[in-house]
Wavefront OBJ file of the C-alpha trace (Angstrom):
o trace
v 115.828 116.188 102.122
v 118.703 115.338 100.810
v 119.505 113.149 96.921
v 121.495 111.156 97.920
v 118.366 110.557 100.485
v 115.662 110.078 98.251
v 117.676 107.554 95.797
v 118.459 105.604 98.861
v 114.623 105.631 100.440
v 112.368 105.426 97.040
v 114.725 102.529 95.628
v 113.741 100.913 99.331
v 110.996 101.471 98.660
v 110.731 99.373 95.151
v 112.215 96.726 96.930
v 110.075 96.029 99.221
v 106.767 96.136 97.453
v 107.861 94.065 94.972
v 108.621 91.352 97.671
v 105.146 91.909 100.108
v 103.772 91.692 96.707
v 105.384 88.084 94.877
v 105.158 86.493 98.226
v 101.459 87.522 100.993
v 102.101 86.253 103.537
v 106.346 84.919 104.545
v 107.690 83.642 107.826
v 111.518 84.178 108.906
v 113.079 80.794 109.095
v 116.672 81.664 110.537
v 118.454 80.509 107.383
v 121.135 83.126 106.970
v 122.352 84.878 103.758
v 120.454 86.222 101.052
v 122.876 85.864 97.991
v 126.550 85.282 98.042
v 128.355 84.272 101.813
v 130.935 87.803 101.763
v 130.650 91.101 101.225
v 131.636 92.228 97.655
v 134.409 93.132 96.876
v 134.321 97.492 96.532
v 137.240 100.037 96.465
v 138.988 100.830 99.477
v 138.640 103.570 101.938
v 140.422 106.094 101.039
v 143.541 106.436 102.858
v 144.324 103.013 101.922
v 144.396 104.324 98.091
v 147.071 105.972 96.846
v 145.684 109.026 94.586
v 146.777 111.712 94.154
v 143.665 114.204 96.487
v 142.090 116.474 95.790
v 138.513 118.678 97.009
v 135.833 116.553 97.606
v 132.551 117.709 95.686
v 129.130 116.139 94.568
v 130.354 113.639 91.920
v 133.196 112.849 94.449
v 131.936 113.248 98.346
v 135.998 111.596 99.657
v 138.850 113.077 98.225
v 141.231 111.174 96.583
v 139.313 108.626 95.653
v 138.684 108.821 91.556
v 135.588 106.110 91.508
v 132.174 107.374 90.313
v 129.109 108.016 93.400
v 126.740 105.747 93.488
v 123.785 107.328 95.668
v 123.357 103.707 97.000
v 126.035 104.065 99.491
v 127.045 106.155 101.974
v 130.337 107.245 100.584
v 131.103 109.159 103.873
v 131.230 105.871 105.447
v 134.032 102.985 104.494
v 132.250 101.176 102.060
v 132.512 97.599 102.961
v 133.234 95.472 106.238
v 136.464 93.872 104.890
v 138.519 96.890 104.815
v 139.758 98.247 108.243
v 142.117 96.345 110.521
v 142.455 92.720 111.956
v 141.906 93.421 115.429
v 140.140 91.403 117.985
v 136.405 92.874 118.054
v 131.933 93.515 119.283
v 129.754 92.889 116.445
v 125.228 93.163 115.961
v 123.387 91.936 113.798
v 119.348 93.435 113.736
v 116.575 91.390 111.268
v 113.653 92.805 110.782
v 110.791 92.355 107.990
v 108.132 90.448 107.760
v 106.700 89.587 111.298
v 109.864 88.708 112.458
v 112.718 90.464 114.961
v 115.884 88.640 114.940
v 118.977 89.606 116.583
v 122.878 88.314 116.648
v 126.029 88.316 118.481
v 129.319 87.697 117.522
v 132.824 88.210 119.212
v 135.933 86.935 117.196
v 139.188 88.013 115.724
v 139.682 89.749 112.194
v 137.430 92.390 110.287
v 133.926 92.121 111.768
v 131.279 90.136 108.347
v 134.444 89.785 106.198
v 137.352 87.987 107.359
v 137.557 86.858 111.032
v 136.974 83.828 113.538
v 134.655 83.586 116.534
v 131.446 82.890 118.227
v 127.876 84.386 118.101
v 125.242 83.666 119.741
v 121.418 84.646 118.179
v 117.429 84.148 120.052
v 114.659 82.037 119.246
v 111.856 84.355 119.645
v 107.861 82.993 117.207
v 104.892 83.239 117.870
v 105.840 79.550 118.572
v 108.345 78.531 120.972
v 111.472 80.554 122.025
v 114.990 79.130 121.657
v 118.606 80.213 121.160
v 121.434 79.450 119.071
v 125.232 79.498 119.793
v 128.456 78.618 117.943
v 131.581 78.606 116.195
v 132.015 80.975 113.005
v 134.690 80.879 110.056
v 134.485 82.972 107.978
v 137.430 84.008 104.607
v 136.215 86.351 100.993
v 134.109 83.585 99.346
v 133.763 80.869 102.061
v 132.088 80.779 105.645
v 132.168 77.775 108.156
v 129.876 77.454 111.113
v 129.653 75.391 113.445
v 126.548 74.766 116.353
v 123.132 74.171 118.497
v 120.250 75.361 118.929
v 116.996 74.362 121.582
v 114.069 75.739 120.517
v 111.135 74.781 123.646
v 107.673 74.974 121.025
v 104.677 76.364 122.387
v 102.415 74.264 119.969
v 104.291 71.746 117.969
v 103.802 68.714 119.729
v 105.977 64.915 119.059
v 104.669 63.126 115.345
v 103.261 59.272 115.120
v 104.873 57.771 112.138
v 102.338 58.313 108.894
v 103.228 58.299 105.472
v 102.765 62.426 105.166
v 101.895 65.222 106.980
v 99.736 67.733 105.841
v 98.798 71.115 108.443
v 96.867 69.833 110.957
v 98.598 67.348 111.669
v 101.235 69.442 113.052
v 98.839 72.106 114.652
v 97.064 69.139 116.435
v 97.194 70.010 120.128
v 97.622 65.378 121.005
v 100.482 64.441 122.889
v 103.709 66.608 124.217
v 105.096 69.953 123.220
v 108.537 69.764 121.637
v 111.462 70.539 123.285
v 114.299 69.863 120.314
v 117.958 70.114 120.461
v 120.317 70.307 117.307
v 123.628 69.900 116.342
v 124.365 71.237 112.719
v 127.709 71.956 111.068
v 126.581 74.530 107.660
v 128.881 75.429 105.045
v 128.298 78.778 101.874
v 130.706 79.505 99.110
v 130.642 81.508 96.291
v 132.445 81.408 92.518
v 132.310 83.526 90.078
v 130.763 83.097 86.948
v 129.871 85.268 84.132
v 128.270 88.566 85.444
v 127.058 86.920 88.856
v 127.759 84.237 91.751
v 127.212 80.423 91.420
v 125.935 79.747 95.379
v 126.320 76.596 97.695
v 125.564 75.910 101.003
v 125.706 72.558 102.261
v 125.063 71.054 106.458
v 124.992 68.362 108.265
v 122.010 68.199 111.717
v 122.007 65.903 113.806
v 118.450 66.251 115.352
v 118.405 65.351 119.093
v 115.737 65.533 122.292
v 112.239 63.255 120.664
v 111.195 60.749 122.065
v 112.141 57.129 120.404
v 109.386 56.343 117.431
v 108.186 59.669 116.997
v 109.102 61.733 114.860
v 109.040 66.525 114.908
v 109.411 69.156 112.676
v 112.658 71.088 113.593
v 111.877 74.847 113.311
v 114.885 76.163 111.235
v 115.095 73.741 108.692
v 110.932 73.497 108.248
v 110.861 69.466 107.901
v 109.287 66.693 109.840
v 112.591 64.965 111.126
v 113.033 61.428 111.922
v 116.170 62.097 113.649
v 118.960 61.927 114.128
v 120.590 63.758 110.947
v 118.356 65.350 108.142
v 120.987 67.329 105.369
v 120.536 70.097 103.130
v 122.524 71.618 100.194
v 121.669 74.020 98.328
v 122.954 76.059 95.310
v 121.820 78.936 92.648
v 122.757 81.703 90.658
v 122.522 85.653 91.342
v 123.552 88.922 88.570
v 125.706 91.682 90.173
v 124.485 94.677 89.509
v 125.198 97.935 90.881
v 128.341 100.480 90.773
v 130.315 98.371 92.241
v 128.538 94.796 91.783
v 127.324 95.091 95.830
v 123.347 94.138 95.041
v 122.862 91.061 93.663
v 119.960 88.953 92.624
v 119.291 85.329 91.822
v 117.362 82.015 92.427
v 118.743 78.857 94.526
v 117.054 74.884 94.474
v 118.297 73.163 97.155
v 117.737 69.247 98.854
v 116.899 68.444 102.101
v 116.407 64.062 103.523
v 116.284 62.786 105.846
v 117.583 59.007 105.732
v 114.995 57.411 108.347
v 112.093 59.248 106.516
v 111.530 56.630 103.633
v 110.796 58.921 100.716
v 111.247 61.891 102.641
v 113.696 64.256 99.399
v 111.886 68.107 100.146
v 113.165 70.528 97.049
v 112.778 73.856 96.880
v 112.744 76.293 94.284
v 113.388 80.344 94.638
v 114.153 83.731 94.453
v 117.094 85.905 96.653
v 117.639 89.139 96.233
v 120.323 91.892 97.967
v 120.648 95.326 97.860
v 122.967 97.614 99.390
v 122.147 100.388 100.869
v 125.566 100.867 102.672
v 127.619 98.606 104.924
v 125.581 98.408 107.497
v 121.720 98.834 106.437
v 120.847 96.383 103.885
v 116.644 95.722 102.242
v 117.855 91.585 102.087
v 114.881 89.219 101.014
v 114.183 85.207 99.229
v 111.069 82.666 98.924
v 111.869 79.495 98.096
v 108.382 77.295 98.179
v 108.614 73.626 98.342
v 108.368 71.661 95.096
v 108.649 68.043 96.811
v 107.825 67.301 99.606
v 106.054 63.734 100.768
v 104.419 66.476 103.405
v 101.458 68.965 101.978
v 102.320 72.170 104.859
v 101.860 74.872 102.690
v 103.161 78.372 103.517
v 105.078 77.206 107.242
v 106.748 74.139 104.052
v 109.501 76.982 102.362
v 111.792 79.100 102.923
v 110.455 82.386 103.453
v 113.626 82.876 105.451
v 113.996 87.359 105.111
v 111.383 89.862 103.588
v 113.093 93.267 105.005
v 115.923 94.880 106.880
v 119.596 94.469 107.877
v 121.616 96.803 110.271
v 124.184 95.351 111.091
v 127.174 97.038 113.892
v 130.999 97.031 115.245
v 133.389 98.545 117.113
v 135.857 99.914 115.429
l 1 2 3 4 5 6 7 8 9 10 11 12 13 14 15 16 17 18 19 20 21 22 23 24 25 26 27 28 29 30 31 32 33 34 35 36 37 38 39 40 41 42 43 44 45 46 47 48 49 50 51 52 53 54 55 56 57 58 59 60 61 62 63 64 65 66 67 68 69 70 71 72 73 74 75 76 77 78 79 80 81 82 83 84 85 86 87 88 89 90 91 92 93 94 95 96 97 98 99 100 101 102 103 104 105 106 107 108 109 110 111 112 113 114 115 116 117 118 119 120 121 122 123 124 125 126 127 128 129 130 131 132 133 134 135 136 137 138 139 140 141 142 143 144 145 146 147 148 149 150 151 152 153 154 155 156 157 158 159 160 161 162 163 164 165 166 167 168 169 170 171 172 173 174 175 176 177 178 179 180 181 182 183 184 185 186 187 188 189 190 191 192 193 194 195 196 197 198 199 200 201 202 203 204 205 206 207 208 209 210 211 212 213 214 215 216 217 218 219 220 221 222 223 224 225 226 227 228 229 230 231 232 233 234 235 236 237 238 239 240 241 242 243 244 245 246 247 248 249 250 251 252 253 254 255 256 257 258 259 260 261 262 263 264 265 266 267 268 269 270 271 272 273 274 275 276 277 278 279 280 281 282 283 284 285 286 287 288 289 290 291 292 293 294 295 296 297 298 299 300 301 302 303 304 305 306 307 308 309 310 311 312 313 314 315 316 317
């Protein structure tokens, strides 16, 4: 086993062990990022660098490139999805982690996972229901905008009768009809350099439909009980970048959600996020953002435990 592979496996194991110890029974919620919305600006591929060619070595495996090695990056690959030519492409992302498997496909024009515009879709499969998401997406350096619709047919989540607050027993009640919810959503995500890291922000507006008049519903992705139709969400945080090329990030975020039609419905969550880049294809990602303030008492299910695992990305070259 090579030294690079050994370092890679040890780093991944340490990060995964730390996350598991801190999150217990975390759940996947369907949000997307644990860090800033785009790849960090890594050094370009040697085909795009004007440098005096030199023989490859263990210290500098890519001839013609003078940057130092990084044990967590495969030096035989392009270092970032920001490289390469602008083109039409097909891309896939697979998130595998603590209690979830989440595939996603994209078709677009640009540089996949970097600067591009196109359509994306993913199935939603969990022990609570089935569904899917589809929509348009525009991704630019430090800016990401998506708009689409999400449908979820619940197995064991029913429409809820109005009341001031709900607990886990209310949510798991078998009284009533299983929910079928269509959510129209627009979301923007951005980041701004600040000191050793980035200020990150996210904002979204959701329009929840398919709920019988006079009833509420638990929105599976936002993790809040909604009186239709509107839900807004705002998140801000700070991540510190580290690594030879500042490709990894660790920080903390805080977010607020509100349902305008519900009285005293403000939900506040705070917690850490982490992203460890093993190569341009493989990352370790995690977030643990529990609810601090809410009119409901739903336990861990009411928090945003988006990711606790690995992400694999592929795209046509």
